[in-house]
N, C-alpha and C positions, 0 to 999 in steps of 0.2 A: 662538152665534147670530150674532155679528158676522161670523164667518168664513163662515157659511152664506149670509147675505145678499150678502156680497161675491163669493162664488163664483158665485152665481146671476147677478149682474150681469155677470161675465165671460162667462157663457153667453149673455147677451143681446147682447154685442158680437159673438160668433161668430167665424168665421174662425180665424186663427192665434192669437187670444187664448187659445183652449182648448188650445193646445200649449205654452204657456209653463211654465217650471219651477214657478212659484208656484201656477198653476192645478192642475197635476197632483198636486203634493204636498198641496195643500188637499183635492183630491178623494179622495185616499187616506186622509187622517187625520181630517178634521173630524167626521164622523158617528161613526166608530168610537170616537174619544176621548169624544164625548158619551155613547156607549153604556157606556163604561167608568165614567163618572161615575154614570150611571143604575144600573148594576149594583152599584157600590160602596155607594150609599145605599139600594139595595134590600135588602141583607143586614141581617137583624136576628137577634139572639140573645137568649135568655131568661136569660142569665147562667150557665147550666150547659152552655154550648157546644152548645146545641140550637138548630136553626133555628126561626125564627118564620115560619109560613106567612102570606104577605101577604093582605090583603083584596082578592080579585079583583073583587068587585062594585064596590067603591069605585074601583079602578083602571080598570075598564071605563068608568065614568062620567067619570072625569078625562081619559081618553085617547081613547075612542071617540066620546063625545058631540061634542067639538070637530071630530073628523073628519067626522061626519055633518053638523053645522051648517055648517061651512066648506066641506064638499064640495058641499052644495046651492048655496051662494053661488057657488062656483067654476063649477058647471054653468051657472047663469044668466049669469054673466059671460062665459064662453066662448061660450055660445049667442048672446049679444047681439053679440059681436064677429064671429061667423061666420054671418050670415043665409043661408037662411031659419031663423028662430028655432025653429020647431016641429020641424023635422028635426034641427037642431043639438042641441036639448034631449035628444032620444032618443039621438043618437050620443054625446054627452058623458056622459050618465048611464050608458050601457052601457060606455063606455070606463073610467069611474070604477070600476065594479064589477069589471071584468075585470083590473084591476091598474094602469091608467094613472092613478094617484092621486097628486097632488102631496103629499098628507099621509100617504103610506104609512109614513113614519118612525114616526109615533105608533102605527100598527097594529103595526109590528114591535116597538116597545117593549112593547106590551101582550102580544104573543105570547111575548116573552122573560120577562115577569113571570109568565106562565102556566107556562112551562118552569121558572123558578126555584121556583115553588110546588110543582111536581112533584118537583124535587130536594129541596126542604125536607121534603116528606112522606116520601120514601124515606129520607133521612138520619135522620129522627126515629125510624124503625123499628129502627135498629141502634145498638148501643152504641159500636161502633168508628167512627172518623172515615172515612167513605167519600165525602166531598163531591167530591174531585177525580175519583175513579173514576166516580161517578155522572154527573158533568158530561161526562166523556170518553165514556162509553157512550151517553148521550143524544145527543151530537154525532154519533157514528157512525150512530145510527138516523136522524137528520136527513139525513145525507149520503146514506144508502141511499134514503130517501124522495125526496130531490131528484133522484137519477139514475134512479129507477124510475117516478116519477109522470109523467103527461102534462104537457107544457110549459104548457098552458092552466091546469092546476090549480096548478102551482108559481108561476105569475105571480099568480094570484088570491090565494094565501096568502103571497105575497112570500118564498117559500122561498129563492130565489136570493140576495136581500139578507141574509136571516137566516143562511143557511149560509155564504155566502162572505165576508160583511163584518161582521156584527153579533154573532153568537153568541159567538165567542171573546173579543172585547173586553168584552162584558157579563159573561160568566162569570169572566173574569180580574178584573174589578172586584169581583165577589162574593167571590172567593178572597182578593184583597188585603185586603179588610175583615175576612174571617174570620181570616186569619193576619196581622193588622195589625202585631203586634209584630215579626215576622220581616221584613215588607215595609219597615217604617220603618228597621230596622237596615240593610237592603241599600242604601237610598238614601244612607247616610252612609259606605259603604265605597268608597273612591276607585277601586280597580281595576275594580269593577263599573260605577261611574259613567263612567269613561273608556271602558270597553268599549262601553257603551250609546251614548255619543256617536259613536264611530267606526262602529259598526254602523248607527246611524240615518243618518249622513251618506252612507255607501256605498249603503245600500238606497234612500235618497231619490233619489240620482243615478240608480240603476238604474230605479226605478219611474217617474221623470219623463221619462227620455229613452230608455229601453230600450237602453242602450249594450251590455249583455250579453244575448245571446240565451239565454233559459232556457226549458226545457219548461214547459208550463202548470202542471203539478203542483208543480214546484219554485218557479215564480213565485208561486203561491198561498201557499206556505209562507213565501217571502221577504217578501211583503206583510204577512202576519200578524205576522212577527217585527218588521218595520218599525213596525207599529202599536203593538206591545207596547213597543218601545224608546221610541217617542214618548210613550206613557203614562208610562213610567218617568221620562223627562226632564221631562215636565210636572209630575209630582209633586215632583221636586227643585226646579223653578222656583217652584212654589207655596210650598214651604217657605222658599225664599230671600225670596219676596215677603212672607211673614208678618213678617219682620224689618223690611221697608221700610214696610209699611202701619201699623206701630206708631208710625211717625214722624208727627207731626201735619201736616207739610207734604204728605204723601201721602194725607191723609184724603179730600180731594175726589175724587181719581182713583179711590180705592177705592170711594167711594160710587157712582161711575158704573158700576163693575163689578157692584156689588150691584143697581143699578137694572136692568141688563141681565139679571141672573139672575132677578129678580122678575117680569120681563115676557117671559121667554124663550118661553113657550108662545104668547102673542099675536104676538110677533115672528116666530116660525116660521110660524104659520098665516096671518097677515095680510100678510106681506111679499110674498107671491105676487100680491096684488091691486094692489100699487104698482109691480110690475115693468113695464118698458117697453123697447122695442127700442133698443139702442145701436149698431146696425149702422153708423150714420153715422160713428161714431168709428173704424171699421175702417181707413179711409184714413189718418187722423191717426196711429194707432198703428203702421201699417205703415212709416211713415217712421222710427220708432225701432227697427225690427227686432223689435217686440213684446217689448221688454225688460220683465221682471217689474216693475221699479220704475215704468216708464211706465204699465203697465196698472193697477197699484195706485194710482198718483197720480190716475187718472181715476175708478176705481170707489169708492175710499174715501170721498170727500165725498158721493157719491150714496148709498152704503150708510148713512152717518150720518143723512142726511135721511130715508131710508126707515124707519130704526129709530125715529127720533123721531116720525114719523107713526104708527107702530104703537103706541108708548107713549101717544100722544094718543088713539088709538082705544081703548086699554085703559082710559084714564080715563073716556071717554064710556060704555063698556060698564059700568063699575062704577057709574056714576051712574044708570043706568036699571035698575030692578028686574027681575030675571029674566034679563037678557042675560048677566050674568057666568056664571050657571049654564049657559046654552045654549052659550056659546063657550069656556068654560074648565073646565066641570064642577065648579066650586067652589060649595058651598052658601053661602047668605047667613049671615054670622056674627051 
C-alpha cells in the first residue's frame, strides 16, 4: 500500500517523473505482487488436498461494497471540482460504470476470487491433481474472450487488467500455497535464488527503459517472468525478515508494517481523496535530471502523511456505528 500511494504521487508530479526507473519498476510490480499475496491467502484446503470453495457472498460484501460507497464519494468529489455539478455528476457516474474507476483493483480481486472458486469446484470433481491444468485452460479462455469481445465490454469488466497483469500472479500465489513445501524448498536452493536475482535485474532494466526492442508478445511474457521473479525474491526477503523481527529492537518497525496491513483497504480507497497536484515540483526535479532518489525524497514524506491521514479516517469510521460496514464490508463484532 505504501508503494501504491507513493506511485500515485509520482503520477501527480507528471512530466518526466513518470519515466524514471523507480516509477516504471513500481508500475510493473506493485499491484501484481499484491495479487500474489491475495492468491496465496485465498487458497484453502480441507486437509485431504481438496480445494475449499470460498464464500463468494462474503467476498462480494468485503470487496464490492467499499467500491460502491467510495465510488459514490468519488463521483461527488470530482463533480464538485469540475462545475457545473449537475452535468459533472452524470459524466463521472457514467465514467465510473464504463471502467474509469479508481477502485477497479478491488473489482479485479473479486473477479479473480470468482475464478478461483471455479477452479476449486472443477478440481474437487476429479481425484487427480489438475489444478495447474485447470488454471492454464481458464487463462486461455480469458485470453480468447479478451481478444474477441468489444473493447467497451472488456473495459467494463476490466479484462485487460485481469488478463495482462493480475491473473497469472494471483494464480501463482494459489499454486505456491498449494505446493507450499516444494516452493519453500526452492527459495533455499542457491542456484535458483541467484538465477532469480539476475533475471529480475535484467528484466527490470528492460521494462524500465525499453533498451531491448521486443515484439509485444515476447514483451508480455518477459513482464510476467519479471513479476514472478520479484515475487520469488520478495518471499526470500520475507524469510530473512522473520529472523530480524524476532529481535526486540526491530519490534517497533515490525508493528508499523502490521499497522499498514491492518489498514490496507482504507489506505487504498481513501488515499485518492488526499491526492493533490504536485506539478509545481516539476521544475525543481528537472534540475536533478529526475533522478529516482530525488523523486523518492520528495514523494516519500508526502506519502507517509497521506497514509497517516487514512489511518486516522479508519479510526473515525470504526468509532461511528455502521460506517465500518459501509466502507470496509466488515460486520460489527
